[in-house]
C-alpha positions, 0 to 999 in steps of 0.5 A: 740874304736875310729877309728884312721886316720892319722892327715893329714886326720883329719885336711883335713876334720876339714879344709873343715867342718871350709871352709863350715861353713864360706862359709855358714856364709858369704852366710847367711850374704850375705843373710842378707845384700840383704834383708836388703837393699831390706828393705831399698830401699822399705822404701826409695820408700815408702818415696819418694812417700810421699814427692811426694804426698806432693809436688803435694799437695802443688803445688795445694795450693794457695800462700799468695799472690794468695789469697791476690790477689783473696781476693782483687778481691773478694772485689772489686766485692762486691764494685761493686754490692753494687754500682749496687744495690744502683743505682738501688735503687736511679733509682727505686726511681727516676721513682717511685718519676717521675710516682708519680709526673706525677699522680699527675700532671696529676689528677690536670690537669685533675680535672681542 
């Protein structure tokens, strides 16, 4: 035969059980929310690190204006080098011509 308990005691037990279950449910929900918050924060921190890495990388890259200016400077250096090479070639030609002319003149002068 089941135990007979007064109605008040029965209701108090049921209310205590319900309160315990509700408290546990809220505790579990709070734990889940905390875990989700930590997960989101970790994800946001990783995204911020990635953004910082991209920003750092972008700050190290040359802009189109800088590259254009650098290209102009390289072209100027190449022109100067080409001009110098041409001047050296002409100077070598003149010196060799002068030496040849001098030797020719010397051979004619000494030969007479």
